[in-house]
ZAMARGU-4260 file (C-alpha; in steps of 0.2 Angstrom, whole numbers, plus 5000, padded with zeros to 4 digits):
<rodrens>
0) 5000/5000/5000 | 5014/5012/5004 | 5021/5008/4986 | 5004/5014/4979 | 5006/5031/4989
5) 5024/5033/4983 | 5018/5029/4965 | 5005/5043/4966 | 5019/5055/4973 | 5031/5051/4959
10) 5017/5053/4946 | 5012/5070/4953 | 5031/5076/4953 | 5033/5070/4935 | 5016/5078/4929
15) 5023/5095/4925 | 5037/5087/4914 | 5024/5075/4905 | 5013/5090/4902 | 5027/5100/4895
20) 5031/5085/4883 | 5014/5079/4878 | 5002/5092/4883 | 4984/5086/4889 | 4989/5069/4882
25) 5000/5067/4897 | 4984/5063/4907 | 4984/5046/4899 | 5001/5042/4907 | 4996/5049/4923
30) 4980/5038/4924 | 4991/5023/4926 | 4994/5028/4945 | 4975/5027/4950 | 4974/5012/4938
35) 4987/5003/4948 | 4977/5006/4964 | 4961/4999/4956 | 4970/4984/4950 | 4979/4981/4966
40) 4962/4981/4976 | 4954/4970/4963 | 4968/4957/4965 | 4963/4956/4984 | 4945/4953/4981
45) 4946/4935/4986 | 4953/4940/5003 | 4940/4954/5006 | 4926/4942/5001 | 4930/4930/5015
50) 4930/4944/5028 | 4949/4945/5028 | 4960/4960/5028 | 4977/4965/5021 | 4988/4974/5033
55) 5005/4982/5031 | 5015/4991/5045 | 5031/5001/5042 | 5040/5008/5057 | 5040/5027/5059
60) 5042/5036/5076 | 5045/5021/5088 | 5048/5032/5103 | 5030/5039/5101 | 5022/5023/5096
65) 5018/5030/5078 | 5019/5018/5064 | 5013/5019/5046 | 4999/5006/5047 | 4988/5002/5032
70) 4973/4990/5032 | 4962/4985/5017 | 4945/4978/5023 | 4929/4977/5014 | 4924/4996/5016
75) 4942/5002/5011 | 4942/4989/4997 | 4927/4997/4990 | 4933/5015/4992 | 4950/5010/4984
80) 4941/5003/4969 | 4931/5019/4967 | 4945/5031/4970 | 4956/5021/4958 | 4944/5018/4944
85) 4935/5035/4944 | 4952/5044/4946 | 4959/5035/4930 | 4943/5038/4920 | 4943/5056/4925
90) 4961/5058/4920 | 4957/5050/4903 | 4943/5062/4901 | 4955/5077/4905 | 4966/5072/4890
95) 4952/5079/4879 | 4943/5091/4890 | 4958/5102/4891 | 4965/5110/4875 | 4984/5110/4872
100) 4985/5129/4877 | 4976/5127/4893 | 4983/5138/4907 | 4989/5129/4922 | 4986/5112/4915
105) 5003/5106/4923 | 4997/5112/4940 | 4980/5104/4938 | 4987/5087/4933 | 4999/5087/4947
110) 4987/5092/4961 | 4974/5079/4954 | 4986/5065/4955 | 4992/5070/4972 | 4974/5071/4978
115) 4971/5053/4972 | 4986/5048/4982 | 4980/5058/4998 | 4962/5050/4996 | 4971/5033/4995
120) 4980/5037/5012 | 4963/5041/5020 | 4954/5025/5015 | 4969/5013/5018 | 4976/5021/5035
125) 4973/5010/5050 | 4980/5023/5062 | 4969/5038/5065 | 4983/5051/5065 | 4989/5044/5048
130) 4971/5045/5042 | 4970/5063/5048 | 4986/5067/5038 | 4978/5061/5022 | 4962/5070/5027
135) 4970/5087/5028 | 4980/5084/5012 | 4964/5081/5002 | 4957/5097/5010 | 4973/5107/5003
140) 4973/5098/4986 | 4954/5101/4984 | 4957/5119/4988 | 4969/5120/4974 | 4958/5111/4962
145) 4942/5121/4966 | 4952/5137/4964 | 4960/5131/4947 | 4954/5146/4938 | 4963/5159/4948
150) 4958/5173/4937 | 4940/5171/4942 | 4934/5178/4959 | 4921/5165/4960 | 4934/5151/4960
155) 4944/5159/4973 | 4929/5162/4984 | 4923/5144/4982 | 4940/5137/4986 | 4942/5148/5001
160) 4925/5143/5007 | 4928/5124/5005 | 4945/5126/5013 | 4938/5135/5028 | 4923/5124/5032
165) 4932/5107/5029 | 4948/5113/5039 | 4938/5119/5054 | 4929/5102/5054 | 4945/5093/5052
170) 4953/5102/5067 | 4938/5097/5077 | 4940/5079/5071 | 4958/5079/5076 | 4953/5084/5094
175) 4941/5069/5093 | 4954/5057/5087 | 4965/5062/5101 | 4952/5060/5114 | 4947/5043/5107
180) 4965/5037/5106 | 4969/5042/5123 | 4953/5035/5129 | 4957/5018/5121 | 4975/5018/5123
185) 4979/5017/5105 | 4976/5026/5088 | 4975/5010/5078 | 4957/5009/5073 | 4957/4990/5071
190) 4963/4988/5089 | 4950/5001/5095 | 4936/4992/5087 | 4941/4975/5094 | 4940/4981/5112
195) 4925/4987/5122 | 4924/5006/5125 | 4918/5012/5141 | 4906/5026/5140 | 4909/5043/5148
200) 4911/5061/5144 | 4927/5059/5135 | 4920/5046/5123 | 4904/5057/5120 | 4915/5072/5116
205) 4926/5062/5105 | 4911/5056/5095 | 4903/5073/5093 | 4920/5081/5087 | 4923/5067/5075
210) 4905/5068/5068 | 4908/5087/5065 | 4923/5083/5054 | 4914/5069/5045 | 4898/5079/5042
215) 4908/5095/5036 | 4918/5084/5024 | 4903/5077/5016 | 4893/5093/5015 | 4879/5088/5027
220) 4869/5101/5036 | 4874/5113/5043 | 4889/5112/5032 | 4881/5110/5015 | 4884/5127/5008
225) 4902/5124/5002 | 4898/5110/4989 | 4887/5119/4977 | 4898/5134/4977 | 4913/5122/4973
230) 4905/5119/4956 | 4916/5134/4951 | 4929/5120/4948 | 4932/5112/4931 | 4919/5098/4928
235) 4932/5084/4930 | 4935/5090/4947 | 4917/5089/4951 | 4916/5072/4944 | 4930/5066/4955
240) 4930/5076/4971 | 4912/5079/4973 | 4904/5063/4967 | 4916/5049/4970 | 4931/5054/4981
245) 4932/5069/4993 | 4914/5070/4999 | 4914/5052/5001 | 4928/5054/5014 | 4915/5059/5028
250) 4904/5045/5023 | 4918/5033/5023 | 4924/5039/5041 | 4906/5037/5048 | 4905/5019/5040
255) 4922/5015/5047 | 4918/5020/5065 | 4900/5015/5066 | 4903/4997/5071 | 4911/5003/5087
260) 4903/5020/5090 | 4886/5018/5083 | 4879/5014/5101 | 4887/5029/5109 | 4873/5041/5115
265) 4874/5056/5102 | 4879/5046/5087 | 4862/5040/5080 | 4852/5055/5084 | 4865/5066/5075
270) 4867/5056/5059 | 4849/5052/5057 | 4843/5070/5060 | 4857/5078/5050 | 4856/5065/5036
275) 4837/5066/5033 | 4836/5085/5034 | 4851/5086/5021 | 4842/5073/5010 | 4826/5082/5009
280) 4833/5100/5009 | 4846/5096/4995 | 4833/5087/4984 | 4821/5101/4985 | 4834/5114/4981
285) 4839/5103/4966 | 4822/5105/4959 | 4824/5124/4958 | 4841/5124/4949 | 4843/5129/4931
290) 4861/5125/4929 | 4864/5107/4926 | 4879/5106/4936 | 4871/5114/4951 | 4856/5103/4949
295) 4868/5088/4951 | 4878/5097/4965 | 4862/5099/4976 | 4857/5081/4971 | 4874/5076/4978
300) 4871/5085/4994 | 4854/5076/4995 | 4861/5059/4993 | 4876/5062/5004 | 4863/5064/5018
305) 4855/5047/5013 | 4873/5039/5014 | 4876/5047/5031 | 4859/5039/5037 | 4863/5022/5030
310) 4881/5021/5036 | 4878/5029/5053 | 4863/5019/5058 | 4873/5005/5064 | 4862/4990/5060
315) 4868/4976/5048 | 4854/4978/5035 | 4857/4997/5034 | 4876/4994/5033 | 4874/4983/5018
320) 4862/4995/5010 | 4874/5009/5013 | 4889/5001/5005 | 4878/4996/4990 | 4872/5014/4988
325) 4890/5021/4990 | 4895/5011/4975 | 4879/5015/4965 | 4881/5034/4969 | 4899/5035/4963
330) 4895/5026/4947 | 4880/5036/4942 | 4885/5053/4949 | 4902/5053/4941 | 4895/5048/4925
335) 4882/5062/4925 | 4895/5076/4930 | 4905/5070/4915 | 4890/5071/4904 | 4888/5089/4909
340) 4906/5092/4905 | 4903/5086/4887 | 4887/5097/4885 | 4896/5112/4892 | 4911/5108/4881
345) 4901/5106/4865 | 4886/5118/4868 | 4895/5132/4878 | 4882/5132/4891 | 4875/5122/4906
350) 4859/5132/4908 | 4844/5121/4904 | 4834/5136/4899 | 4846/5138/4884 | 4848/5120/4879
355) 4836/5112/4866 | 4837/5098/4854 | 4854/5091/4860 | 4847/5073/4859 | 4848/5074/4840
360) 4864/5068/4834 | 4871/5063/4851 | 4862/5047/4853 | 4877/5038/4863 | 4878/5053/4875
365) 4859/5052/4878 | 4860/5033/4881 | 4874/5036/4894 | 4864/5050/4902 | 4848/5040/4903
370) 4857/5025/4911 | 4865/5035/4924 | 4850/5046/4928 | 4839/5030/4929 | 4851/5022/4941
375) 4850/5038/4952 | 4831/5037/4951 | 4832/5019/4956 | 4824/5012/4940 | 4827/4993/4937
380) 4838/4984/4932 | 4851/4996/4937 | 4862/4995/4952 | 4853/5011/4959 | 4837/5001/4960
385) 4846/4986/4969 | 4853/4998/4982 | 4836/5008/4984 | 4827/4991/4987 | 4840/4987/5001
390) 4837/5004/5009 | 4819/5003/5010 | 4820/4985/5017 | 4832/4990/5030 | 4821/5003/5038
395) 4804/4994/5037 | 4804/4993/5056 | 4808/5012/5058 | 4793/5021/5051 | 4798/5039/5054
400) 4815/5036/5046 | 4807/5027/5032 | 4795/5041/5028 | 4809/5053/5027 | 4819/5042/5015
405) 4804/5039/5004 | 4801/5058/5003 | 4819/5061/4999 | 4819/5048/4986 | 4803/5055/4978
410) 4813/5071/4976 | 4828/5061/4968 | 4816/5054/4955 | 4810/5071/4951 | 4826/5080/4949
415) 4833/5065/4939 | 4819/5067/4927 | 4822/5086/4927 | 4840/5083/4922 | 4836/5073/4907
420) 4822/5085/4902 | 4833/5100/4904 | 4848/5093/4895 | 4840/5084/4880 | 4822/5090/4878
425) 4816/5100/4863 | 4810/5118/4867 | 4800/5127/4854 | 4805/5144/4861 | 4824/5140/4861
430) 4835/5139/4846 | 4841/5121/4844 | 4859/5117/4848 | 4871/5103/4842 | 4885/5095/4851
435) 4893/5089/4835 | 4906/5074/4836 | 4910/5069/4854 | 4928/5063/4855 | 4931/5045/4862
440) 4941/5051/4877 | 4926/5062/4882 | 4912/5049/4879 | 4921/5033/4885 | 4923/5037/4904
445) 4905/5041/4907 | 4900/5027/4896 | 4910/5014/4906 | 4903/5021/4922 | 4885/5020/4916
450) 4889/5002/4909 | 4895/4997/4926 | 4879/5004/4934 | 4869/4994/4922 | 4879/4978/4925
455) 4878/4980/4944 | 4860/4976/4944 | 4861/4958/4936 | 4877/4955/4946 | 4868/4960/4963
460) 4871/4943/4970 | 4890/4944/4968 | 4890/4961/4975 | 4880/4954/4990 | 4894/4941/4993
465) 4908/4953/4992 | 4900/4967/5002 | 4892/4957/5016 | 4908/4955/5027 | 4906/4973/5031
470) 4888/4972/5036 | 4892/4957/5047 | 4903/4968/5058 | 4886/4975/5065 | 4878/4958/5068
475) 4868/4945/5058 | 4863/4951/5041 | 4845/4947/5036 | 4844/4957/5019 | 4851/4952/5002
480) 4856/4962/4987 | 4845/4956/4973 | 4838/4962/4956 | 4822/4954/4960 | 4818/4953/4978
485) 4800/4947/4975 | 4784/4955/4980 | 4790/4964/4995 | 4785/4980/5004 | 4801/4988/4998
490) 4796/4984/4980 | 4779/4993/4983 | 4788/5008/4990 | 4800/5008/4975 | 4785/5009/4963
495) 4777/5022/4974 | 4792/5033/4974 | 4794/5032/4955 | 4776/5037/4952 | 4777/5051/4965
500) 4793/5057/4957 | 4785/5057/4940 | 4770/5066/4946 | 4781/5079/4955 | 4791/5082/4939
505) 4775/5083/4928 | 4768/5096/4939 | 4784/5107/4938 | 4775/5121/4930 | 4761/5123/4943
510) 4773/5120/4957 | 4785/5133/4951 | 4778/5147/4963 | 4779/5135/4978 | 4797/5130/4973
515) 4802/5148/4973 | 4794/5152/4989 | 4799/5137/4999 | 4817/5141/5004 | 4827/5144/5019
520) 4825/5161/5027 | 4844/5162/5025 | 4853/5152/5012 | 4868/5142/5017 | 4880/5152/5006
525) 4873/5169/5013 | 4875/5162/5031 | 4893/5157/5027 | 4896/5175/5020 | 4888/5183/5035
530) 4898/5173/5048 | 4914/5176/5038 | 4911/5195/5037 | 4906/5195/5056 | 4922/5187/5060
535) 4932/5199/5049 | 4923/5214/5058 | 4926/5207/5075 | 4944/5205/5071 | 4945/5223/5065
540) 4937/5229/5081 | 4948/5218/5092 | 4964/5224/5083 | 4959/5242/5084 | 4956/5240/5103
545) 4972/5231/5107 | 4985/5235/5094 | 4989/5253/5099 | 5007/5253/5095 | 5013/5252/5113
550) 5025/5239/5117 | 5023/5242/5136 | 5004/5240/5134 | 5006/5223/5125 | 5019/5216/5137
555) 5008/5222/5152 | 4993/5214/5145 | 5002/5197/5143 | 5009/5198/5160 | 4993/5203/5168
560) 4984/5188/5160 | 4998/5177/5166 | 4995/5183/5184 | 4976/5181/5183 | 4974/5165/5174
565) 4988/5153/5179 | 4991/5162/5195 | 4972/5162/5200 | 4971/5144/5195 | 4986/5140/5206
570) 4979/5149/5221 | 4962/5140/5218 | 4969/5123/5217 | 4983/5125/5230 | 4993/5111/5223
575) 5007/5112/5237 | 5016/5097/5241 | 5030/5100/5254 | 5036/5116/5261 | 5050/5122/5250
580) 5068/5124/5257 | 5073/5143/5257 | 5091/5140/5253 | 5105/5128/5254 | 5119/5141/5256
585) 5117/5158/5265 | 5126/5165/5250 | 5111/5161/5239 | 5100/5173/5250 | 5113/5187/5247
590) 5113/5184/5228 | 5094/5183/5228 | 5092/5199/5237 | 5104/5207/5224 | 5093/5200/5210
595) 5077/5206/5217 | 5084/5224/5221 | 5091/5225/5203 | 5075/5219/5195 | 5064/5231/5205
600) 5076/5246/5201 | 5076/5241/5183 | 5057/5242/5181 | 5057/5259/5189 | 5072/5267/5180
605) 5069/5281/5167 | 5086/5279/5158 | 5088/5265/5146 | 5107/5263/5149 | 5104/5261/5168
610) 5090/5249/5165 | 5101/5239/5154 | 5115/5238/5167 | 5102/5233/5180 | 5096/5219/5169
615) 5114/5214/5167 | 5116/5213/5186 | 5101/5200/5186 | 5109/5190/5173 | 5126/5189/5182
620) 5117/5186/5198 | 5109/5171/5189 | 5126/5165/5184 | 5131/5166/5202 | 5117/5155/5207
625) 5123/5142/5195 | 5140/5143/5203 | 5133/5141/5221 | 5123/5126/5215 | 5138/5118/5208
630) 5135/5120/5189 | 5151/5128/5182 | 5147/5125/5164 | 5130/5133/5165 | 5138/5148/5175
635) 5151/5150/5162 | 5138/5150/5148 | 5127/5163/5157 | 5142/5174/5160 | 5146/5174/5142
640) 5129/5176/5136 | 5126/5191/5148 | 5142/5199/5142 | 5137/5197/5124 | 5120/5203/5127
645) 5126/5219/5136 | 5137/5223/5121 | 5123/5221/5109 | 5112/5232/5120 | 5125/5245/5119
650) 5125/5245/5100 | 5107/5246/5099 | 5105/5260/5112 | 5115/5272/5101 | 5100/5274/5090
655) 5087/5276/5104 | 5083/5291/5116 | 5092/5292/5132 | 5076/5291/5142 | 5061/5279/5141
660) 5050/5294/5142 | 5051/5313/5144 | 5037/5313/5157 | 5040/5306/5175 | 5025/5294/5175
665) 5027/5290/5193 | 5011/5281/5194 | 5015/5270/5179 | 5032/5266/5187 | 5023/5259/5203
670) 5011/5250/5192 | 5025/5242/5183 | 5034/5237/5199 | 5018/5229/5205 | 5015/5219/5189
675) 5034/5214/5190 | 5032/5208/5208 | 5016/5198/5204 | 5024/5190/5189 | 5039/5185/5199
680) 5029/5177/5213 | 5017/5168/5201 | 5032/5162/5190 | 5041/5156/5206 | 5025/5147/5212
685) 5022/5139/5195 | 5040/5132/5195 | 5038/5125/5213 | 5022/5117/5208 | 5029/5110/5192
690) 5044/5103/5201 | 5033/5095/5215 | 5020/5088/5203 | 5033/5076/5195 | 5028/5058/5198
695) 5039/5048/5186 | 5058/5049/5187 | 5066/5061/5175 | 5074/5055/5160 | 5089/5066/5164
700) 5094/5055/5178 | 5101/5043/5165 | 5111/5056/5156 | 5127/5056/5167 | 5129/5037/5164
705) 5125/5039/5145 | 5137/5053/5144 | 5151/5042/5148 | 5146/5026/5140 | 5138/5032/5124
710) 5145/5050/5122 | 5162/5046/5129 | 5163/5062/5139 | 5162/5068/5157 | 5154/5085/5154
715) 5136/5079/5154 | 5130/5097/5149 | 5140/5097/5133 | 5138/5079/5129 | 5119/5082/5131
720) 5120/5096/5118 | 5130/5088/5105 | 5125/5070/5107 | 5110/5064/5118 | 5099/5079/5112
725) 5109/5084/5096 | 5092/5086/5086 | 5087/5099/5098 | 5103/5108/5096 | 5102/5106/5077
730) 5085/5115/5078 | 5092/5129/5089 | 5106/5132/5077 | 5094/5134/5063 | 5084/5147/5073
735) 5101/5156/5076 | 5104/5157/5057 | 5086/5163/5054 | 5088/5176/5068 | 5105/5182/5061
740) 5097/5184/5044 | 5082/5193/5051 | 5093/5206/5060 | 5104/5209/5045 | 5089/5211/5034
745) 5081/5224/5045 | 5097/5235/5046 | 5106/5233/5030 | 5101/5246/5016 | 5113/5239/5003
750) 5121/5222/4999 | 5129/5213/5013 | 5142/5206/5000 | 5155/5214/4990 | 5173/5216/4987
755) 5184/5211/5001 | 5189/5226/5011 | 5208/5222/5011 | 5208/5223/4992 | 5201/5241/4992
760) 5212/5246/5006 | 5229/5241/4997 | 5239/5256/4992 | 5227/5268/5002 | 5238/5280/5012
765) 5225/5283/5025 | 5224/5264/5029 | 5243/5261/5028 | 5251/5276/5037 | 5270/5278/5037
770) 5271/5276/5056 | 5267/5259/5065 | 5249/5258/5073 | 5243/5246/5086 | 5227/5242/5076
775) 5225/5246/5058 | 5207/5251/5059 | 5211/5263/5073 | 5220/5275/5062 | 5204/5278/5053
780) 5194/5283/5069 | 5192/5301/5073 | 5204/5306/5087 | 5190/5310/5099 | 5184/5292/5097
785) 5201/5284/5099 | 5208/5276/5115 | 5226/5271/5114 | 5225/5261/5130 | 5210/5251/5123
790) 5220/5248/5106 | 5235/5242/5115 | 5225/5230/5127 | 5216/5223/5112 | 5232/5220/5102
795) 5239/5211/5117 | 5224/5200/5122 | 5215/5197/5106 | 5224/5181/5100 | 5225/5174/5118
800) 5206/5176/5119 | 5204/5167/5102 | 5216/5153/5108 | 5206/5152/5124 | 5190/5150/5114
805) 5197/5135/5104 | 5203/5128/5121 | 5185/5128/5127 | 5179/5121/5111 | 5191/5106/5112
810) 5190/5103/5130 | 5171/5105/5132 | 5168/5086/5131 | 5176/5083/5147 | 5177/5100/5156
815) 5167/5116/5156 | 5166/5123/5139 | 5160/5117/5122 | 5156/5125/5105 | 5143/5137/5112
820) 5154/5144/5126 | 5170/5144/5114 | 5160/5153/5101 | 5154/5166/5113 | 5172/5169/5119
825) 5178/5171/5101 | 5163/5183/5098 | 5168/5194/5112 | 5185/5195/5105 | 5178/5202/5089
830) 5167/5214/5100 | 5183/5221/5108 | 5191/5223/5091 | 5176/5233/5085 | 5175/5244/5100
835) 5194/5248/5098 | 5195/5251/5080 | 5177/5253/5073 | 5170/5244/5058 | 5187/5245/5049
840) 5195/5235/5062 | 5181/5223/5062 | 5183/5220/5043 | 5202/5218/5046 | 5199/5204/5060
845) 5186/5195/5050 | 5188/5197/5032 | 5174/5184/5028 | 5156/5185/5026 | 5145/5182/5041
850) 5133/5171/5030 | 5148/5161/5025 | 5152/5157/5043 | 5134/5153/5047 | 5132/5142/5032
855) 5149/5133/5036 | 5144/5130/5054 | 5127/5123/5049 | 5134/5112/5035 | 5147/5105/5047
860) 5134/5100/5060 | 5122/5093/5046 | 5137/5084/5038 | 5141/5076/5054 | 5124/5068/5055
865) 5125/5063/5037 | 5141/5054/5039 | 5134/5044/5053 | 5120/5038/5042 | 5133/5034/5028
870) 5143/5024/5041 | 5128/5013/5045 | 5123/5021/5061 | 5108/5033/5065 | 5108/5052/5062
875) 5120/5062/5073 | 5126/5046/5081 | 5144/5049/5088 | 5158/5037/5089 | 5175/5036/5098
880) 5190/5035/5087 | 5206/5029/5096 | 5222/5037/5089 | 5241/5037/5093 | 5254/5050/5091
885) 5272/5048/5095 | 5274/5064/5105 | 5258/5063/5113 | 5254/5045/5115 | 5237/5036/5115
890) 5221/5048/5114 | 5204/5047/5107 | 5193/5059/5097 | 5174/5059/5098 | 5165/5063/5082
895) 5153/5074/5091 | 5167/5086/5092 | 5164/5090/5073 | 5146/5094/5078 | 5152/5105/5091
900) 5164/5114/5078 | 5148/5118/5069 | 5140/5125/5084 | 5156/5136/5087 | 5155/5143/5069
905) 5136/5147/5070 | 5138/5157/5086 | 5153/5166/5079 | 5144/5169/5063 | 5129/5176/5072
910) 5139/5188/5082 | 5148/5194/5067 | 5132/5197/5058 | 5125/5207/5073 | 5141/5217/5074
915) 5141/5221/5056 | 5122/5225/5057 | 5120/5234/5073 | 5138/5240/5073 | 5146/5244/5056
920) 5130/5247/5047 | 5123/5258/5061 | 5139/5268/5061 | 5136/5272/5042 | 5118/5277/5046
925) 5125/5289/5060 | 5138/5296/5048 | 5126/5298/5034 | 5114/5308/5046 | 5128/5319/5052
930) 5142/5320/5039 | 5159/5325/5046 | 5154/5321/5064 | 5162/5304/5065 | 5177/5303/5055
935) 5183/5302/5037 | 5170/5298/5023 | 5170/5280/5018 | 5171/5274/5001 | 5156/5264/4995
940) 5158/5245/4996 | 5173/5247/5008 | 5167/5237/5023 | 5153/5224/5022
</rodrens>
């Protein structure tokens, strides 16, 4: 089964190339993918006929218990046949429906094949989460297919409406899946169905949420409005998505879950009421349509309601009737949509008020349409009649439901006759139209579907045998699928329905005023538009009330909500365990007091620089806490991070006002202090509660032993970063690269690349003075900005600091340090060079692009993981390599060191980008705003 999904993926990827080579004829080759699915399912008919199942399992995420599990049972076998057969025929139809110059044909073919693959994932998945993945993929692909004609507003609106309704339903369904999976202890549906489910609020909520997703996907009230609007899509899309595939996903899900969930409280009332209402309302709406495609669309809505009733009732006879009607509906409705496509393609219109005389000269098409419409109306000997007989027989003991089904079926007969009359009847007041020659690729697909519907009636006994195992999941099956069931009450009801539908169609003229008056006070589409516009208006009002452009207001709102909601819940629950220990060492109290005082003063200060220094005190105080707790590695990292942060703050503050505000705002300062104290108390309380709520042993208890045995290092912090949790570090490195790119893009006003600074500086007297200089860049600074002492100290310590950073890098596996700490130390060395000699000295010390350093670091780390895979291990798996050197002796190297080198380079690259953005580039901005104030003019492109 996985091979089938991969085949569809490959076909979708190759579709643009095929279309470029062969044009619309590429659809013939693409049809092979769904054909393979049809053939594969057909080959497993014998297994399904005896009630067996085909199961495939592929390991995926073992730690989470997630596997790719596929299962082919009776219901999924039937859906696979329909998805494959109708998909192949629709692609063959597209080969002639689209002209060689059609815009977007490559995209259309790609998405249609991808949709077929996603639908296969839905019907074959045995894991509910995997089913949801396929479910949402069908939503996205249907959005693209419905909105194929991007230049038309109606197509864009229809696609957005379908996406919104089905996505919201899908999200509700996901929550239901999670509740059901957690309630049952597994997400494999075959295992859930095999064990008894205890009732309860969780199960009832799960059932309701899952039904919301299923009903929204199958356009059942109150979610029906999106399907008729989706007729803006090309006709092949309507034939596949809205007749045989996508809208059947909800019906399939209900049929899949019904054997286990049909007895849960709200299940039957919801599916019966919603299904019957949809059947009657949709059928009545179909009688009012003048567009043939819309007539079929509302007819589809009506019969989806019927299918929901049949598959959701949860009785054996109803289940057998449901799968029979599922097959019949796919055959006749897909055929009728394709017939409408031929009419629209040839006559240029679908409006039945403008069509007349099409039956002349188009006998094969008329025959196909009559067979398909007769099957929809339930006329013998077609498969639609067999399914309708089974429907009536299954509900003879439920008179209320049976009455609703009879009324809905009368409407079905009436709009089936209306379709044939509107498409092919002669009208004296309308100019006759001719279709001309209908190409074989346009006629063959609907003809095959209609022929299958005709053959299904005489072969009803065979269908009964192969579909019965699904119905037996509900219990003993008493009904049978048969072309001639004998003189039964169901047969009498069928005759009554045909007569009633014929009379209703014959009285279409006198009933026209009633049809026009009997409509919902608010149409489904109008209701959807009203809801969407209300949401848009609400969003505008909320945005206007909250987004005032004040960062203190935003932050204050967030913090107040934190205090009120989690803090209030904590006080209400009082989840206190043991009395906490105030301190382990009296020095901790001293540091805590310093931290608290600095924090309170920082909130109330009016000067930005003072606030920055006080915040730095809190950072250094946190580092001292790490020292007192015996965590030197964390303390070292905190010291370095805080120092680098202060340097960055200093660079930023140059472009900000000296004070936060020109006014005193004494009340607001006390308010800020109060919020800060409250947040600190709540955060501390939450930390204590979280620490005391742990019941299971923490996984980090095993890290020290793993660091030595698997990571071959004694520094558990560093080994955790580069080995045990290397994937987390990889993600953080990616975030750093994105952050560096974002900072630079906000600051730079010109290209960050260009000629190397040294190439332009050669031969320039200003940069190569006659007398010696401590720092080459220092000679370019204005004398009021130069500090000879700082230049001398920088010249003396720079290389030592860089060597120390390398020492931290290479020693970090067994001692405090590592790539992150080493990178920060090297970055601070660059900061000192910049502060001493300006942007010219920064260019001298690092004559390489920051992006190059960042990319190299990420490439080294990723390459380390790739090498592990090539060596036969898992990604980012480290290994110990023993070496010997004569002068040194025996020693070993751990491959995670190379990963740490990548971390080192990424940190250096990030700081280099920040220095060139917030430092060198801001210097240029300052000089451009005040020429002559900062030093000599700088040639364009001199420093990156």
